[in-house]
N, CA, C, O and the ligand as a Tripos MOL2 file, in Angstrom:
@<TRIPOS>MOLECULE
protein
  249   247    63     0     0
PROTEIN
NO_CHARGES

@<TRIPOS>ATOM
      1 N          -5.3770    9.3320  -38.0650 N.3       1 MET1
      2 CA         -6.5500    9.0660  -38.8980 C.3       1 MET1
      3 C          -6.7570   10.2210  -39.8750 C.2       1 MET1
      4 O          -6.7250   11.3920  -39.4960 O.2       1 MET1
      5 N          -6.9610    9.8750  -41.0900 N.am      2 SER2
      6 CA         -7.1660   10.9450  -42.0710 C.3       2 SER2
      7 C          -8.3320   10.6300  -42.9960 C.2       2 SER2
      8 O          -8.6290    9.4700  -43.2830 O.2       2 SER2
      9 N          -8.9590   11.6540  -43.4380 N.am      3 GLU3
     10 CA        -10.0740   11.5020  -44.3610 C.3       3 GLU3
     11 C          -9.6210   11.8070  -45.7710 C.2       3 GLU3
     12 O          -8.7210   12.6150  -45.9960 O.2       3 GLU3
     13 N         -10.2500   11.1580  -46.6940 N.am      4 LEU4
     14 CA         -9.9310   11.4660  -48.0820 C.3       4 LEU4
     15 C         -10.7960   12.6200  -48.5590 C.2       4 LEU4
     16 O         -12.0190   12.5130  -48.6500 O.2       4 LEU4
     17 N         -10.1470   13.6910  -48.8520 N.am      5 ILE5
     18 CA        -10.8800   14.8570  -49.3430 C.3       5 ILE5
     19 C         -10.6580   14.9760  -50.8430 C.2       5 ILE5
     20 O          -9.5190   15.0500  -51.3030 O.2       5 ILE5
     21 N         -11.7310   14.9960  -51.5960 N.am      6 PRO6
     22 CA        -11.5480   15.1040  -53.0430 C.3       6 PRO6
     23 C         -10.9170   16.4360  -53.4240 C.2       6 PRO6
     24 O         -11.3380   17.4970  -52.9650 O.2       6 PRO6
     25 N          -9.9220   16.3570  -54.2530 N.am      7 LYS7
     26 CA         -9.2590   17.5760  -54.7080 C.3       7 LYS7
     27 C          -9.9140   18.0690  -55.9880 C.2       7 LYS7
     28 O         -10.4900   17.2780  -56.7350 O.2       7 LYS7
     29 N          -9.8340   19.3460  -56.2430 N.am      8 PRO8
     30 CA        -10.3430   19.8420  -57.5160 C.3       8 PRO8
     31 C          -9.6100   19.1460  -58.6550 C.2       8 PRO8
     32 O          -8.3980   18.9380  -58.6080 O.2       8 PRO8
     33 N         -10.3690   18.7990  -59.6600 N.am      9 LYS9
     34 CA         -9.7740   18.0030  -60.7240 C.3       9 LYS9
     35 C          -9.1750   18.8170  -61.8620 C.2       9 LYS9
     36 O          -9.3620   18.4900  -63.0330 O.2       9 LYS9
     37 N          -8.4930   19.8230  -61.5310 N.am     10 THR10
     38 CA         -7.8110   20.5180  -62.6070 C.3      10 THR10
     39 C          -6.3440   20.1510  -62.5910 C.2      10 THR10
     40 O          -5.6340   20.3400  -61.6040 O.2      10 THR10
     41 N          -5.9360   19.6420  -63.6780 N.am     11 LYS11
     42 CA         -4.5510   19.2330  -63.8060 C.3      11 LYS11
     43 C          -4.1120   19.4770  -65.2380 C.2      11 LYS11
     44 O          -4.8700   19.8990  -66.1110 O.2      11 LYS11
     45 N          -2.8550   19.1870  -65.4120 N.am     12 PHE12
     46 CA         -2.3530   19.1720  -66.7730 C.3      12 PHE12
     47 C          -2.0140   17.7400  -67.1400 C.2      12 PHE12
     48 O          -1.4990   16.9720  -66.3270 O.2      12 PHE12
     49 N          -2.3060   17.4110  -68.3470 N.am     13 TYR13
     50 CA         -1.9130   16.1070  -68.8490 C.3      13 TYR13
     51 C          -0.8160   16.2950  -69.8720 C.2      13 TYR13
     52 O          -0.8480   17.2230  -70.6800 O.2      13 TYR13
     53 N           0.1240   15.4310  -69.8260 N.am     14 ARG14
     54 CA          1.1480   15.4210  -70.8540 C.3      14 ARG14
     55 C           0.7150   14.3820  -71.8780 C.2      14 ARG14
     56 O           0.6650   13.1870  -71.5860 O.2      14 ARG14
     57 N           0.4100   14.8410  -73.0460 N.am     15 LEU15
     58 CA         -0.0950   13.9370  -74.0780 C.3      15 LEU15
     59 C           0.8970   13.8070  -75.2210 C.2      15 LEU15
     60 O           1.6770   14.7100  -75.5220 O.2      15 LEU15
     61 N           0.8280   12.6540  -75.8320 N.am     16 LYS16
     62 CA          1.6670   12.4330  -76.9900 C.3      16 LYS16
     63 C           0.7780   12.3100  -78.2090 C.2      16 LYS16
     64 O          -0.1640   11.5180  -78.2320 O.2      16 LYS16
     65 N           1.0790   13.0810  -79.1910 N.am     17 CYS17
     66 CA          0.2770   13.0540  -80.4030 C.3      17 CYS17
     67 C           0.4460   11.7140  -81.1150 C.2      17 CYS17
     68 O           1.5680   11.2760  -81.3680 O.2      17 CYS17
     69 N          -0.6800   11.0630  -81.4390 N.am     18 PRO18
     70 CA         -0.5780    9.7720  -82.1300 C.3      18 PRO18
     71 C          -0.1140    9.9390  -83.5750 C.2      18 PRO18
     72 O           0.3680    8.9960  -84.2020 O.2      18 PRO18
     73 N          -0.2690   11.1370  -84.0780 N.am     19 GLY19
     74 CA          0.0980   11.3730  -85.4700 C.3      19 GLY19
     75 C           1.5830   11.5940  -85.6750 C.2      19 GLY19
     76 O           2.1960   10.9740  -86.5440 O.2      19 GLY19
     77 N           2.1650   12.4800  -84.8710 N.am     20 CYS20
     78 CA          3.5520   12.8610  -85.1460 C.3      20 CYS20
     79 C           4.4830   12.6380  -83.9640 C.2      20 CYS20
     80 O           5.6930   12.8330  -84.0830 O.2      20 CYS20
     81 N           3.9310   12.2280  -82.8190 N.am     21 GLY21
     82 CA          4.7940   11.9510  -81.6830 C.3      21 GLY21
     83 C           5.1440   13.1740  -80.8510 C.2      21 GLY21
     84 O           5.8830   13.0630  -79.8730 O.2      21 GLY21
     85 N           4.6300   14.3260  -81.2190 N.am     22 ASN22
     86 CA          4.8650   15.5340  -80.4360 C.3      22 ASN22
     87 C           4.2450   15.3940  -79.0480 C.2      22 ASN22
     88 O           3.1460   14.8580  -78.9070 O.2      22 ASN22
     89 N           4.9450   15.8730  -78.0310 N.am     23 GLU23
     90 CA          4.3780   15.8670  -76.6870 C.3      23 GLU23
     91 C           3.9980   17.2780  -76.2850 C.2      23 GLU23
     92 O           4.7720   18.2160  -76.4790 O.2      23 GLU23
     93 N           2.8210   17.4260  -75.7330 N.am     24 GLN24
     94 CA          2.4380   18.7370  -75.2350 C.3      24 GLN24
     95 C           1.5490   18.6290  -74.0200 C.2      24 GLN24
     96 O           0.9100   17.6020  -73.7910 O.2      24 GLN24
     97 N           1.5120   19.7030  -73.2330 N.am     25 ASN25
     98 CA          0.6940   19.7450  -72.0370 C.3      25 ASN25
     99 C          -0.6900   20.2620  -72.3680 C.2      25 ASN25
    100 O          -0.8480   21.2290  -73.1130 O.2      25 ASN25
    101 N          -1.6900   19.6050  -71.8050 N.am     26 VAL26
    102 CA         -3.0720   19.9760  -72.0450 C.3      26 VAL26
    103 C          -3.7560   20.1780  -70.6990 C.2      26 VAL26
    104 O          -3.6600   19.3270  -69.8140 O.2      26 VAL26
    105 N          -4.4310   21.2780  -70.5480 N.am     27 PHE27
    106 CA         -5.1550   21.5580  -69.3160 C.3      27 PHE27
    107 C          -6.4140   20.7010  -69.2670 C.2      27 PHE27
    108 O          -7.1540   20.6230  -70.2470 O.2      27 PHE27
    109 N          -6.6570   20.0580  -68.1280 N.am     28 SER28
    110 CA         -7.7760   19.1180  -68.0380 C.3      28 SER28
    111 C          -9.1340   19.8000  -68.1450 C.2      28 SER28
    112 O         -10.1270   19.1480  -68.4660 O.2      28 SER28
    113 N          -9.1910   21.0910  -67.8840 N.am     29 ALA29
    114 CA        -10.4650   21.8070  -67.9940 C.3      29 ALA29
    115 C         -10.4670   22.7310  -69.2060 C.2      29 ALA29
    116 O         -11.1360   23.7640  -69.2070 O.2      29 ALA29
    117 N          -9.7350   22.3640  -70.2100 N.am     30 ALA30
    118 CA         -9.6930   23.1630  -71.4290 C.3      30 ALA30
    119 C         -11.1080   23.3660  -71.9660 C.2      30 ALA30
    120 O         -11.9330   22.4540  -71.9170 O.2      30 ALA30
    121 N         -11.3790   24.5480  -72.4710 N.am     31 SER31
    122 CA        -12.7460   24.8370  -72.8940 C.3      31 SER31
    123 C         -12.9280   24.7170  -74.3950 C.2      31 SER31
    124 O         -14.0160   24.9660  -74.9120 O.2      31 SER31
    125 N         -11.9130   24.3510  -75.0690 N.am     32 SER32
    126 CA        -12.0720   24.1200  -76.5010 C.3      32 SER32
    127 C         -11.2570   22.8990  -76.8960 C.2      32 SER32
    128 O         -10.4670   22.3720  -76.1140 O.2      32 SER32
    129 N         -11.4690   22.4730  -78.1100 N.am     33 LYS33
    130 CA        -10.7270   21.3100  -78.5910 C.3      33 LYS33
    131 C          -9.2370   21.5720  -78.5320 C.2      33 LYS33
    132 O          -8.7670   22.6920  -78.7320 O.2      33 LYS33
    133 N          -8.5280   20.5300  -78.2600 N.am     34 VAL34
    134 CA         -7.0780   20.6590  -78.1900 C.3      34 VAL34
    135 C          -6.4720   19.9310  -79.3740 C.2      34 VAL34
    136 O          -6.7360   18.7540  -79.6180 O.2      34 VAL34
    137 N          -5.6630   20.6630  -80.0890 N.am     35 ARG35
    138 CA         -5.0150   20.0630  -81.2490 C.3      35 ARG35
    139 C          -3.5060   20.0820  -81.1000 C.2      35 ARG35
    140 O          -2.9250   20.9270  -80.4190 O.2      35 ARG35
    141 N          -2.9040   19.1230  -81.7600 N.am     36 CYS36
    142 CA         -1.4520   19.0770  -81.7830 C.3      36 CYS36
    143 C          -0.9180   20.3540  -82.4180 C.2      36 CYS36
    144 O          -1.3970   20.7920  -83.4630 O.2      36 CYS36
    145 N           0.0680   20.9350  -81.7780 N.am     37 LEU37
    146 CA          0.6280   22.1870  -82.2840 C.3      37 LEU37
    147 C           1.4660   21.9640  -83.5380 C.2      37 LEU37
    148 O           1.7380   22.8960  -84.2940 O.2      37 LEU37
    149 N           1.8570   20.7530  -83.7380 N.am     38 VAL38
    150 CA          2.7170   20.4520  -84.8810 C.3      38 VAL38
    151 C           1.9040   20.0350  -86.1080 C.2      38 VAL38
    152 O           2.0630   20.6080  -87.1850 O.2      38 VAL38
    153 N           1.0370   19.0410  -85.9420 N.am     39 CYS39
    154 CA          0.3630   18.4850  -87.1180 C.3      39 CYS39
    155 C          -1.1440   18.6920  -87.0980 C.2      39 CYS39
    156 O          -1.8410   18.2710  -88.0210 O.2      39 CYS39
    157 N          -1.6540   19.3430  -86.0420 N.am     40 ASN40
    158 CA         -3.0740   19.6770  -85.9820 C.3      40 ASN40
    159 C          -4.0190   18.4990  -85.7410 C.2      40 ASN40
    160 O          -5.2320   18.6440  -85.8980 O.2      40 ASN40
    161 N          -3.4970   17.3670  -85.3720 N.am     41 THR41
    162 CA         -4.3530   16.2400  -84.9960 C.3      41 THR41
    163 C          -5.1150   16.5920  -83.7220 C.2      41 THR41
    164 O          -4.5620   17.2150  -82.8160 O.2      41 THR41
    165 N          -6.3820   16.1940  -83.6520 N.am     42 GLU42
    166 CA         -7.1580   16.4690  -82.4540 C.3      42 GLU42
    167 C          -6.7100   15.5420  -81.3260 C.2      42 GLU42
    168 O          -6.7330   14.3190  -81.4680 O.2      42 GLU42
    169 N          -6.3040   16.1340  -80.2120 N.am     43 LEU43
    170 CA         -5.8270   15.3360  -79.0780 C.3      43 LEU43
    171 C          -6.8920   15.1670  -78.0100 C.2      43 LEU43
    172 O          -6.8830   14.1830  -77.2700 O.2      43 LEU43
    173 N          -7.8080   16.1210  -77.9260 N.am     44 ALA44
    174 CA         -8.8550   16.0530  -76.9200 C.3      44 ALA44
    175 C         -10.0470   16.8870  -77.3510 C.2      44 ALA44
    176 O          -9.9040   17.9170  -78.0100 O.2      44 ALA44
    177 N         -11.2290   16.4200  -76.9650 N.am     45 ALA45
    178 CA        -12.4460   17.1670  -77.2330 C.3      45 ALA45
    179 C         -13.0720   17.5360  -75.9010 C.2      45 ALA45
    180 O         -12.8290   16.8620  -74.8990 O.2      45 ALA45
    181 N         -13.8470   18.5600  -75.8700 N.am     46 THR46
    182 CA        -14.4330   18.9660  -74.6070 C.3      46 THR46
    183 C         -15.8440   18.4190  -74.4570 C.2      46 THR46
    184 O         -16.5850   18.2880  -75.4310 O.2      46 THR46
    185 N         -16.1980   18.1040  -73.2130 N.am     47 SER47
    186 CA        -17.5870   17.7770  -72.9100 C.3      47 SER47
    187 C         -18.0020   18.7430  -71.8170 C.2      47 SER47
    188 O         -17.3510   19.7700  -71.6310 O.2      47 SER47
    189 N         -19.0570   18.4460  -71.0970 N.am     48 ALA48
    190 CA        -19.5930   19.3680  -70.1040 C.3      48 ALA48
    191 C         -18.5320   20.0960  -69.2750 C.2      48 ALA48
    192 O         -18.3760   21.3110  -69.3920 O.2      48 ALA48
    193 N         -17.8210   19.3690  -68.4570 N.am     49 SER49
    194 CA        -16.8800   20.0690  -67.5780 C.3      49 SER49
    195 C         -15.4610   19.5590  -67.6570 C.2      49 SER49
    196 O         -14.5500   20.1090  -67.0380 O.2      49 SER49
    197 N         -15.2840   18.5130  -68.4170 N.am     50 LYS50
    198 CA        -13.9040   18.0490  -68.5580 C.3      50 LYS50
    199 C         -13.6420   17.5980  -69.9780 C.2      50 LYS50
    200 O         -14.5630   17.3850  -70.7670 O.2      50 LYS50
    201 N         -12.4020   17.4600  -70.2750 N.am     51 ILE51
    202 CA        -12.0750   17.1010  -71.6370 C.3      51 ILE51
    203 C         -12.0320   15.5920  -71.8160 C.2      51 ILE51
    204 O         -11.8070   14.8260  -70.8790 O.2      51 ILE51
    205 N         -12.2570   15.2090  -73.0440 N.am     52 LYS52
    206 CA        -12.1760   13.8000  -73.4170 C.3      52 LYS52
    207 C         -10.8980   13.6210  -74.1900 C.2      52 LYS52
    208 O         -10.6890   14.2320  -75.2380 O.2      52 LYS52
    209 N         -10.0680   12.7940  -73.6670 N.am     53 LEU53
    210 CA         -8.7880   12.6180  -74.3220 C.3      53 LEU53
    211 C          -8.8810   11.6280  -75.4620 C.2      53 LEU53
    212 O          -9.5820   10.6190  -75.3840 O.2      53 LEU53
    213 N          -8.1710   11.9340  -76.5030 N.am     54 LYS54
    214 CA         -8.1870   11.0370  -77.6570 C.3      54 LYS54
    215 C          -6.8710   10.3180  -77.8150 C.2      54 LYS54
    216 O          -6.6540    9.6000  -78.7910 O.2      54 LYS54
    217 N          -6.0190   10.5080  -76.8800 N.am     55 THR55
    218 CA         -4.7400    9.8270  -76.9370 C.3      55 THR55
    219 C          -4.3100    9.5070  -75.5180 C.2      55 THR55
    220 O          -4.9570    9.9420  -74.5660 O.2      55 THR55
    221 N          -3.2620    8.7780  -75.3650 N.am     56 LYS56
    222 CA         -2.8030    8.3490  -74.0500 C.3      56 LYS56
    223 C          -2.1930    9.4740  -73.2370 C.2      56 LYS56
    224 O          -1.5520   10.3750  -73.7760 O.2      56 LYS56
    225 N          -2.4010    9.4070  -71.9390 N.am     57 ILE57
    226 CA         -1.7320   10.3380  -71.0360 C.3      57 ILE57
    227 C          -0.3490    9.7800  -70.7190 C.2      57 ILE57
    228 O          -0.2100    8.6290  -70.3060 O.2      57 ILE57
    229 N           0.6400   10.5870  -70.9120 N.am     58 LEU58
    230 CA          1.9920   10.1550  -70.5530 C.3      58 LEU58
    231 C           2.2310   10.4200  -69.0810 C.2      58 LEU58
    232 O           2.9040    9.6490  -68.3960 O.2      58 LEU58
    233 N           1.6710   11.5190  -68.6040 N.am     59 LYS59
    234 CA          1.9610   11.9890  -67.2670 C.3      59 LYS59
    235 C           0.8660   12.9470  -66.8460 C.2      59 LYS59
    236 O           0.3440   13.6980  -67.6700 O.2      59 LYS59
    237 N           0.5110   12.9270  -65.5630 N.am     60 GLU60
    238 CA         -0.4310   13.9160  -65.0460 C.3      60 GLU60
    239 C           0.3010   14.7530  -64.0340 C.2      60 GLU60
    240 O           1.0810   14.2350  -63.2350 O.2      60 GLU60
    241 N           0.0590   16.0240  -64.0620 N.am     61 HIS61
    242 CA          0.6130   16.8530  -63.0010 C.3      61 HIS61
    243 C          -0.2760   18.0410  -62.7100 C.2      61 HIS61
    244 O          -1.0190   18.4960  -63.5800 O.2      61 HIS61
    245 N          -0.2040   18.5430  -61.4940 N.am     62 ASP62
    246 CA         -1.0820   19.6360  -61.0670 C.3      62 ASP62
    247 C          -0.5640   20.9840  -61.5250 C.2      62 ASP62
    248 O          -1.1850   22.0100  -61.2490 O.2      62 ASP62
    249 ZN          1.0200   15.8840  -84.0540 Zn       63 ZN63
@<TRIPOS>BOND
     1     1     2 1
     2     2     3 1
     3     3     4 2
     4     3     5 am
     5     5     6 1
     6     6     7 1
     7     7     8 2
     8     7     9 am
     9     9    10 1
    10    10    11 1
    11    11    12 2
    12    11    13 am
    13    13    14 1
    14    14    15 1
    15    15    16 2
    16    15    17 am
    17    17    18 1
    18    18    19 1
    19    19    20 2
    20    19    21 am
    21    21    22 1
    22    22    23 1
    23    23    24 2
    24    23    25 am
    25    25    26 1
    26    26    27 1
    27    27    28 2
    28    27    29 am
    29    29    30 1
    30    30    31 1
    31    31    32 2
    32    31    33 am
    33    33    34 1
    34    34    35 1
    35    35    36 2
    36    35    37 am
    37    37    38 1
    38    38    39 1
    39    39    40 2
    40    39    41 am
    41    41    42 1
    42    42    43 1
    43    43    44 2
    44    43    45 am
    45    45    46 1
    46    46    47 1
    47    47    48 2
    48    47    49 am
    49    49    50 1
    50    50    51 1
    51    51    52 2
    52    51    53 am
    53    53    54 1
    54    54    55 1
    55    55    56 2
    56    55    57 am
    57    57    58 1
    58    58    59 1
    59    59    60 2
    60    59    61 am
    61    61    62 1
    62    62    63 1
    63    63    64 2
    64    63    65 am
    65    65    66 1
    66    66    67 1
    67    67    68 2
    68    67    69 am
    69    69    70 1
    70    70    71 1
    71    71    72 2
    72    71    73 am
    73    73    74 1
    74    74    75 1
    75    75    76 2
    76    75    77 am
    77    77    78 1
    78    78    79 1
    79    79    80 2
    80    79    81 am
    81    81    82 1
    82    82    83 1
    83    83    84 2
    84    83    85 am
    85    85    86 1
    86    86    87 1
    87    87    88 2
    88    87    89 am
    89    89    90 1
    90    90    91 1
    91    91    92 2
    92    91    93 am
    93    93    94 1
    94    94    95 1
    95    95    96 2
    96    95    97 am
    97    97    98 1
    98    98    99 1
    99    99   100 2
   100    99   101 am
   101   101   102 1
   102   102   103 1
   103   103   104 2
   104   103   105 am
   105   105   106 1
   106   106   107 1
   107   107   108 2
   108   107   109 am
   109   109   110 1
   110   110   111 1
   111   111   112 2
   112   111   113 am
   113   113   114 1
   114   114   115 1
   115   115   116 2
   116   115   117 am
   117   117   118 1
   118   118   119 1
   119   119   120 2
   120   119   121 am
   121   121   122 1
   122   122   123 1
   123   123   124 2
   124   123   125 am
   125   125   126 1
   126   126   127 1
   127   127   128 2
   128   127   129 am
   129   129   130 1
   130   130   131 1
   131   131   132 2
   132   131   133 am
   133   133   134 1
   134   134   135 1
   135   135   136 2
   136   135   137 am
   137   137   138 1
   138   138   139 1
   139   139   140 2
   140   139   141 am
   141   141   142 1
   142   142   143 1
   143   143   144 2
   144   143   145 am
   145   145   146 1
   146   146   147 1
   147   147   148 2
   148   147   149 am
   149   149   150 1
   150   150   151 1
   151   151   152 2
   152   151   153 am
   153   153   154 1
   154   154   155 1
   155   155   156 2
   156   155   157 am
   157   157   158 1
   158   158   159 1
   159   159   160 2
   160   159   161 am
   161   161   162 1
   162   162   163 1
   163   163   164 2
   164   163   165 am
   165   165   166 1
   166   166   167 1
   167   167   168 2
   168   167   169 am
   169   169   170 1
   170   170   171 1
   171   171   172 2
   172   171   173 am
   173   173   174 1
   174   174   175 1
   175   175   176 2
   176   175   177 am
   177   177   178 1
   178   178   179 1
   179   179   180 2
   180   179   181 am
   181   181   182 1
   182   182   183 1
   183   183   184 2
   184   183   185 am
   185   185   186 1
   186   186   187 1
   187   187   188 2
   188   187   189 am
   189   189   190 1
   190   190   191 1
   191   191   192 2
   192   191   193 am
   193   193   194 1
   194   194   195 1
   195   195   196 2
   196   195   197 am
   197   197   198 1
   198   198   199 1
   199   199   200 2
   200   199   201 am
   201   201   202 1
   202   202   203 1
   203   203   204 2
   204   203   205 am
   205   205   206 1
   206   206   207 1
   207   207   208 2
   208   207   209 am
   209   209   210 1
   210   210   211 1
   211   211   212 2
   212   211   213 am
   213   213   214 1
   214   214   215 1
   215   215   216 2
   216   215   217 am
   217   217   218 1
   218   218   219 1
   219   219   220 2
   220   219   221 am
   221   221   222 1
   222   222   223 1
   223   223   224 2
   224   223   225 am
   225   225   226 1
   226   226   227 1
   227   227   228 2
   228   227   229 am
   229   229   230 1
   230   230   231 1
   231   231   232 2
   232   231   233 am
   233   233   234 1
   234   234   235 1
   235   235   236 2
   236   235   237 am
   237   237   238 1
   238   238   239 1
   239   239   240 2
   240   239   241 am
   241   241   242 1
   242   242   243 1
   243   243   244 2
   244   243   245 am
   245   245   246 1
   246   246   247 1
   247   247   248 2
@<TRIPOS>SUBSTRUCTURE
     1 MET1         2 RESIDUE 1 A MET
     2 SER2         6 RESIDUE 1 A SER
     3 GLU3        10 RESIDUE 1 A GLU
     4 LEU4        14 RESIDUE 1 A LEU
     5 ILE5        18 RESIDUE 1 A ILE
     6 PRO6        22 RESIDUE 1 A PRO
     7 LYS7        26 RESIDUE 1 A LYS
     8 PRO8        30 RESIDUE 1 A PRO
     9 LYS9        34 RESIDUE 1 A LYS
    10 THR10       38 RESIDUE 1 A THR
    11 LYS11       42 RESIDUE 1 A LYS
    12 PHE12       46 RESIDUE 1 A PHE
    13 TYR13       50 RESIDUE 1 A TYR
    14 ARG14       54 RESIDUE 1 A ARG
    15 LEU15       58 RESIDUE 1 A LEU
    16 LYS16       62 RESIDUE 1 A LYS
    17 CYS17       66 RESIDUE 1 A CYS
    18 PRO18       70 RESIDUE 1 A PRO
    19 GLY19       74 RESIDUE 1 A GLY
    20 CYS20       78 RESIDUE 1 A CYS
    21 GLY21       82 RESIDUE 1 A GLY
    22 ASN22       86 RESIDUE 1 A ASN
    23 GLU23       90 RESIDUE 1 A GLU
    24 GLN24       94 RESIDUE 1 A GLN
    25 ASN25       98 RESIDUE 1 A ASN
    26 VAL26      102 RESIDUE 1 A VAL
    27 PHE27      106 RESIDUE 1 A PHE
    28 SER28      110 RESIDUE 1 A SER
    29 ALA29      114 RESIDUE 1 A ALA
    30 ALA30      118 RESIDUE 1 A ALA
    31 SER31      122 RESIDUE 1 A SER
    32 SER32      126 RESIDUE 1 A SER
    33 LYS33      130 RESIDUE 1 A LYS
    34 VAL34      134 RESIDUE 1 A VAL
    35 ARG35      138 RESIDUE 1 A ARG
    36 CYS36      142 RESIDUE 1 A CYS
    37 LEU37      146 RESIDUE 1 A LEU
    38 VAL38      150 RESIDUE 1 A VAL
    39 CYS39      154 RESIDUE 1 A CYS
    40 ASN40      158 RESIDUE 1 A ASN
    41 THR41      162 RESIDUE 1 A THR
    42 GLU42      166 RESIDUE 1 A GLU
    43 LEU43      170 RESIDUE 1 A LEU
    44 ALA44      174 RESIDUE 1 A ALA
    45 ALA45      178 RESIDUE 1 A ALA
    46 THR46      182 RESIDUE 1 A THR
    47 SER47      186 RESIDUE 1 A SER
    48 ALA48      190 RESIDUE 1 A ALA
    49 SER49      194 RESIDUE 1 A SER
    50 LYS50      198 RESIDUE 1 A LYS
    51 ILE51      202 RESIDUE 1 A ILE
    52 LYS52      206 RESIDUE 1 A LYS
    53 LEU53      210 RESIDUE 1 A LEU
    54 LYS54      214 RESIDUE 1 A LYS
    55 THR55      218 RESIDUE 1 A THR
    56 LYS56      222 RESIDUE 1 A LYS
    57 ILE57      226 RESIDUE 1 A ILE
    58 LEU58      230 RESIDUE 1 A LEU
    59 LYS59      234 RESIDUE 1 A LYS
    60 GLU60      238 RESIDUE 1 A GLU
    61 HIS61      242 RESIDUE 1 A HIS
    62 ASP62      246 RESIDUE 1 A ASP
    63 ZN63       249 GROUP 0 **** ****
């Protein structure tokens, strides 16, 4: 028997830039806006404690 224990929600997301197709890793608790390193498109904005993604997550990893 096991209980589900919530894990801390800090992860990295692998995002793909909708503008240029560049893939980059974004920390889920990033404290500032995240922009594409190639074309400067905004990929995520921050809210209270977690980021708001503006593009699809390709992959999540801890
Ligand atoms: Zn880009």
